C-alpha positions as CSV (number, residue, x, y, z in Angstrom):
1,X,-16.3,-8.7,-12.9
2,X,-14.6,-5.0,-12.8
3,X,-11.7,-4.6,-10.4
4,X,-12.5,-2.3,-7.9
5,X,-10.5,-0.5,-5.2
6,X,-10.8,-1.8,-1.6
7,X,-13.4,0.4,0.3
8,X,-10.8,0.9,2.8
9,X,-8.1,1.8,0.5
10,X,-5.9,5.1,-0.1
11,X,-4.2,6.3,-3.3
12,X,-0.6,5.2,-4.1
13,X,1.0,6.6,-7.1
14,X,1.9,3.9,-9.7
15,X,4.1,4.3,-12.4
16,X,3.7,8.2,-11.6
17,X,0.3,8.4,-13.3
18,X,-2.3,5.4,-12.2
19,X,-3.3,5.0,-8.5
20,X,-3.5,1.8,-6.7
21,X,-4.5,1.2,-3.0
22,X,-2.8,0.3,-0.1
23,X,-4.8,-1.4,2.7
24,X,-5.4,0.7,6.1
25,X,-7.8,-0.2,8.6
26,X,-9.2,-3.3,7.1
27,X,-9.3,-7.0,7.1
28,X,-8.3,-9.6,4.8
29,X,-11.3,-11.9,4.1
30,X,-10.9,-14.3,1.0
31,X,-10.4,-17.9,2.3
32,X,-9.2,-21.2,0.0
33,X,-11.7,-23.8,-0.6
34,X,-9.5,-26.2,1.4
35,X,-7.7,-24.2,4.0
36,X,-3.9,-24.8,4.8
37,X,-3.0,-25.6,8.5
38,X,-2.9,-22.4,10.6
39,X,-1.4,-21.8,13.9
40,X,-4.0,-20.8,16.7
41,X,-3.5,-17.9,19.0
42,X,-3.5,-20.0,21.9
43,X,-0.6,-22.0,20.9
44,X,2.1,-19.6,22.3
45,X,-0.3,-17.4,24.4
46,X,-0.3,-16.5,28.1
47,X,-3.7,-15.2,27.9
48,X,-7.1,-16.6,27.3
49,X,-9.5,-15.8,24.4
50,X,-11.6,-13.3,25.8
51,X,-8.7,-11.3,27.0
52,X,-7.4,-11.4,23.3
53,X,-10.9,-10.0,22.2
54,X,-11.1,-7.5,24.9
55,X,-7.6,-6.3,23.9
56,X,-8.6,-6.1,20.3
57,X,-11.8,-4.3,20.8
58,X,-10.1,-1.6,22.8
59,X,-7.1,-1.4,20.5
60,X,-9.7,-0.9,17.3
61,X,-11.7,1.8,19.1
62,X,-8.5,3.7,19.9
63,X,-7.5,3.2,16.4
64,X,-10.8,4.5,14.9
65,X,-10.3,7.6,17.1
66,X,-6.9,8.1,15.8
67,X,-5.4,7.7,19.2
68,X,-2.5,5.8,17.7
69,X,0.0,5.8,20.8
70,X,-2.7,3.9,23.1
71,X,-3.3,1.7,20.2
72,X,0.0,0.6,19.7
73,X,0.7,0.2,23.6
74,X,-2.4,-2.1,23.8
75,X,-1.3,-4.0,20.8
76,X,2.5,-4.3,21.8
77,X,1.5,-6.0,25.0
78,X,-1.2,-8.2,23.4
79,X,1.5,-9.7,20.8
80,X,3.8,-10.1,23.4
81,X,1.6,-12.1,25.3
82,X,-0.1,-13.7,22.2
83,X,2.5,-13.9,19.4
84,X,0.5,-15.8,17.3
85,X,-2.6,-13.7,17.3
86,X,-2.7,-12.5,13.5
87,X,-5.3,-9.8,14.0
88,X,-3.0,-8.2,16.5
89,X,-0.1,-8.1,13.8
90,X,-2.7,-6.8,11.2
91,X,-4.2,-4.1,13.5
92,X,-0.5,-3.2,14.6
93,X,0.7,-2.9,11.1
94,X,-2.1,-0.5,10.2
95,X,-1.3,1.9,13.3
96,X,2.2,1.8,11.4
97,X,0.9,2.7,8.1
98,X,-1.4,5.5,9.5
99,X,2.0,6.8,11.2
100,X,3.5,6.5,7.8
101,X,1.0,8.3,6.2
102,X,1.5,11.3,8.8
103,X,5.3,11.2,7.9
104,X,4.7,11.5,4.3
105,X,2.4,14.3,4.4
106,X,5.1,15.9,6.6
107,X,7.6,15.6,4.0
108,X,9.6,13.0,6.0
109,X,9.8,10.3,3.4
110,X,12.7,8.1,4.7
111,X,10.8,7.8,8.1
112,X,7.6,6.9,6.2
113,X,9.3,4.3,4.5
114,X,10.9,2.8,7.2
115,X,7.5,2.5,9.1
116,X,5.9,1.0,6.0
117,X,8.6,-1.9,6.1
118,X,8.0,-2.4,9.7
119,X,4.6,-2.6,9.0
120,X,5.0,-5.2,6.4
121,X,6.9,-7.3,8.6
122,X,3.9,-7.8,10.9
123,X,1.8,-8.3,7.7
124,X,4.2,-11.0,6.7
125,X,3.9,-12.5,10.0
126,X,0.3,-12.5,10.0
127,X,0.3,-14.6,6.6
128,X,2.8,-17.0,8.1
129,X,-0.2,-17.3,10.7
130,X,-3.1,-17.4,8.0
131,X,-1.4,-18.9,5.2
132,X,-4.6,-19.6,3.4
133,X,-6.0,-16.1,3.5
134,X,-6.0,-14.6,0.0
135,X,-7.1,-11.0,1.4
136,X,-4.4,-10.9,3.9
137,X,-1.8,-12.0,1.4
138,X,-3.2,-9.3,-1.1
139,X,-3.0,-6.5,1.9
140,X,0.5,-7.5,2.7
141,X,1.7,-7.2,-0.9
142,X,0.4,-4.0,-1.2
143,X,2.1,-2.9,1.9
144,X,5.2,-4.7,0.2
145,X,4.9,-2.6,-2.7
146,X,4.5,0.7,-0.9
147,X,7.7,0.0,1.0
148,X,9.4,-0.6,-2.1
149,X,9.9,-4.6,-1.3
150,X,8.9,-5.4,-4.9
151,X,10.0,-9.3,-4.7
152,X,8.2,-9.8,-1.6
153,X,4.9,-7.9,-3.0
154,X,5.1,-10.0,-6.0
155,X,5.2,-13.4,-3.9
156,X,2.1,-12.1,-2.1
157,X,0.0,-11.4,-4.9
158,X,1.1,-14.8,-6.6
159,X,-0.1,-16.7,-3.8
160,X,-3.4,-14.7,-3.2
161,X,-4.0,-15.6,-7.0
162,X,-3.1,-19.2,-6.2
163,X,-5.8,-19.2,-3.6
164,X,-8.6,-17.3,-5.3
165,X,-7.6,-17.3,-9.0
166,X,-11.2,-16.0,-10.0
167,X,-10.2,-12.6,-8.3
168,X,-8.9,-10.1,-10.7
169,X,-7.1,-7.9,-8.4
170,X,-4.5,-10.3,-7.4
171,X,-3.3,-10.5,-11.0
172,X,-3.5,-6.9,-11.6
173,X,-1.3,-5.9,-8.7
174,X,1.1,-8.6,-9.9
175,X,1.3,-7.1,-13.2
176,X,1.9,-3.7,-11.6
177,X,5.1,-4.9,-9.5
178,X,6.3,-6.9,-12.9
179,X,6.2,-3.5,-14.6
180,X,7.8,-1.6,-12.0
181,X,10.9,-4.8,-12.0
182,X,11.1,-4.3,-16.0
183,X,9.5,-7.6,-16.8
184,X,7.2,-6.2,-19.4
185,X,6.5,-9.7,-21.2
186,X,5.2,-11.4,-17.8
187,X,3.4,-8.3,-17.2
188,X,1.5,-8.1,-20.3
189,X,0.4,-11.9,-20.0
190,X,-0.8,-11.0,-16.5
191,X,-2.7,-8.4,-17.9
192,X,-4.3,-10.0,-20.8
193,X,-5.5,-12.7,-18.5
194,X,-7.1,-10.2,-16.1
195,X,-8.4,-8.6,-19.4
196,X,-10.2,-11.8,-20.0
197,X,-12.0,-12.0,-16.8
198,X,-12.6,-8.2,-16.8
199,X,-13.1,-6.6,-20.3
200,X,-14.5,-3.5,-18.8
201,X,-11.7,-2.8,-16.2
202,X,-10.3,0.5,-17.5
203,X,-7.0,0.3,-15.2
204,X,-6.0,-2.8,-17.3
205,X,-6.1,-0.7,-20.6
206,X,-3.9,2.1,-18.8
207,X,-1.5,-0.4,-17.6
208,X,-1.2,-1.8,-21.1
209,X,-0.9,1.9,-22.6
210,X,2.1,2.5,-20.1
211,X,3.5,-0.9,-21.1
212,X,3.1,0.0,-24.8
213,X,4.9,3.3,-24.4
214,X,7.9,1.7,-22.9
215,X,8.4,-0.2,-25.9
216,X,8.0,2.8,-28.0
217,X,5.0,1.6,-29.5
218,X,3.1,5.0,-29.5
219,X,-0.1,4.3,-31.6
220,X,-0.9,1.0,-29.7
221,X,-0.6,2.8,-26.3
222,X,-2.9,5.6,-27.5
223,X,-5.3,3.1,-28.7
224,X,-5.2,1.5,-25.0
225,X,-5.5,4.6,-23.3
226,X,-8.3,5.9,-25.3
227,X,-10.1,2.6,-24.5
228,X,-9.6,3.4,-20.8
229,X,-10.8,6.8,-21.2
230,X,-13.9,5.7,-23.1
231,X,-14.8,3.2,-20.2
232,X,-14.1,5.8,-17.5
233,X,-14.0,9.5,-19.0
234,X,-13.7,11.3,-15.7
235,X,-10.5,9.6,-14.4
236,X,-7.7,12.4,-14.4
237,X,-4.9,10.0,-14.5
238,X,-5.8,8.5,-17.6
239,X,-6.0,12.0,-19.2
240,X,-2.6,12.6,-18.0
241,X,-1.3,9.4,-19.6
242,X,-2.7,10.1,-22.8
243,X,-0.9,13.7,-22.5
244,X,2.3,11.7,-21.9
245,X,2.1,9.6,-24.8
246,X,1.7,12.5,-27.2
247,X,4.8,14.3,-25.8
248,X,6.9,11.4,-25.7
249,X,6.0,10.6,-29.4
250,X,7.0,14.1,-30.2
251,X,3.6,16.4,-30.0
252,X,4.0,18.1,-26.7
253,X,1.6,20.8,-28.2
254,X,-1.3,18.2,-28.1
255,X,-0.1,17.2,-24.6
256,X,-0.3,20.5,-23.2
257,X,-4.0,21.2,-24.9
258,X,-5.2,18.2,-23.2
259,X,-4.3,19.6,-19.7
260,X,-4.4,23.3,-19.9
261,X,-8.1,23.4,-19.8
262,X,-8.3,21.6,-16.4
263,X,-9.1,23.7,-13.5
264,X,-6.3,25.1,-11.2
265,X,-7.3,22.5,-8.7
266,X,-6.5,19.6,-10.9
267,X,-3.6,21.3,-12.6
268,X,-1.8,21.6,-9.1
269,X,-1.7,17.8,-8.7
270,X,1.9,16.6,-8.9
271,X,0.9,14.3,-11.7
272,X,-0.7,16.6,-14.1
273,X,2.0,19.6,-13.2
274,X,4.9,17.1,-14.1
275,X,3.5,16.7,-17.6
276,X,2.1,19.8,-18.3
277,X,5.1,21.6,-17.2
278,X,7.5,19.4,-19.5
279,X,5.0,19.8,-22.6
280,X,5.2,23.7,-22.2
281,X,8.9,23.8,-21.5
282,X,9.3,21.7,-24.8
283,X,6.9,24.2,-26.9
284,X,8.8,27.3,-25.4
285,X,6.0,28.4,-23.4
286,X,8.5,29.5,-20.7
287,X,6.1,31.9,-18.8
288,X,3.2,29.4,-19.0
289,X,5.4,26.8,-17.6
290,X,6.6,28.8,-15.0
291,X,2.9,29.4,-13.6
292,X,2.6,25.7,-13.6
293,X,5.7,25.0,-11.5
294,X,4.7,27.9,-9.3
295,X,1.1,26.3,-8.9
296,X,2.1,22.8,-7.9
297,X,4.9,24.1,-5.5
298,X,2.6,26.4,-3.7
299,X,-0.2,23.5,-3.4
300,X,2.6,20.9,-2.3
301,X,5.3,22.7,-0.4
302,X,6.0,19.8,1.8
303,X,6.1,17.1,-1.0
304,X,9.3,15.2,-1.5
305,X,9.6,16.7,-5.0
306,X,9.1,20.3,-4.1
307,X,12.6,21.0,-4.5
308,X,12.8,20.0,-8.1
309,X,9.6,22.2,-8.8
310,X,11.4,25.1,-7.3
311,X,14.2,24.5,-9.5
312,X,11.9,24.4,-12.7
313,X,10.1,27.7,-11.6
314,X,13.5,29.2,-10.8
315,X,14.9,28.4,-14.5
316,X,11.4,29.5,-16.0
317,X,11.9,33.2,-14.3
318,X,15.7,33.2,-15.1
319,X,14.7,32.6,-18.9
320,X,12.0,35.6,-18.6
321,X,14.7,37.9,-17.3
322,X,12.7,37.9,-13.7
323,X,16.3,37.5,-11.8
324,X,15.1,38.3,-8.5
325,X,12.1,36.1,-8.5
326,X,14.7,33.3,-10.0
327,X,16.9,33.9,-7.1
328,X,14.0,33.1,-4.5
329,X,13.2,29.9,-6.2
330,X,16.8,29.0,-6.5
331,X,16.8,29.6,-2.2
332,X,13.7,27.2,-2.1
333,X,15.3,24.8,-3.9
334,X,18.9,25.1,-1.8
335,X,17.1,25.0,1.3
336,X,15.6,21.7,0.6
337,X,18.0,19.7,-1.5
338,X,21.4,21.9,-1.1
339,X,23.8,18.9,-2.5
340,X,21.6,17.8,-5.4
341,X,23.2,17.7,-8.7
342,X,20.5,19.7,-10.0
343,X,20.1,22.3,-7.7
344,X,24.1,22.8,-8.2
345,X,23.4,23.2,-11.7
346,X,20.7,25.7,-11.5
347,X,23.1,27.6,-9.0
348,X,25.7,27.8,-11.4
349,X,23.3,28.8,-14.2
350,X,22.3,31.6,-12.2
351,X,25.7,32.8,-11.7
352,X,26.8,32.4,-15.1
353,X,23.9,34.6,-16.1
354,X,24.6,37.4,-13.9
355,X,28.6,37.0,-14.5
356,X,28.8,36.5,-11.0
357,X,31.5,33.7,-9.9
358,X,30.2,33.6,-6.3
359,X,27.4,32.3,-4.5
360,X,24.1,32.9,-6.5
361,X,22.0,33.3,-3.4
362,X,24.1,36.2,-2.1
363,X,23.0,39.8,-1.9
364,X,19.4,39.0,-2.2
365,X,16.5,41.4,-2.3
366,X,12.5,40.4,-2.5
367,X,10.6,41.1,-5.5
């Protein structure tokens, strides 16, 4: 069986390149053959079953219409009156995840992570109420991973795999967490097992490629990623991974040649721009690199990494001798991360280039 993303999934960056889903707005659904004891909603409830259903229906309608405040208000009251209702916990967590997504799009990364951590706590509570639900453990693990609670994520994925060992996604997600934790051997064991169950799943080959890159085994890594691209030639992240392997193995020109033909909409995506910009810098194509950094910044101004792209773009323009444009980029970087070491280094570099020991951002004029 080919591993498929959940139908209600949103993408999450994995290892900077591979995307994985985080569940929002979907129920778990895989049950063990021999269910474990579950706590009933009525055991500590001050409301009846019909009232619980009515509250859940209303909250779901508000959630579906993106009226998150009203959905949360209903669910908070329901959780207070029926603390052992797992569906209320799960739906409330989904409202928090929706809000976390909004915060992330606004560039408020810390607030987004805090909301994801809060959402995970409700998922964790739901898994305690439905301990034999593999789908719910899978969802809880994905939320924990998004919240960077890797050990908790691994526990949920492994529990889901115990409940439903024939489903490949549990082992696959566990392998991703193990890779993030630097436990490559355990991750490889997991991935090989998934590959036995699902030999045509390209994400497994891409994961193995990343694993072998970290070991410095570039030829083997290229073999793995080329197999992934053979299975799914249209997946952009696989092309980016292959480019990264070429660059890290000492061939940045081939990396750039793989990515430069892409349309501007794809070159403006952070995962593509980061790889392409670095490759162009390494072959001294300064002007082209500057265009890449300008493109990704313009398309993603609220991204948490926008300050870094501004630094890259500014340095490229400074190297070209376009000092006033470099000054504008420095200001963009200073506005976002004024105290970051790399921004301060760029400021010092800009000042040295002008022979001005003072602030690099003073006496500016637009170009």
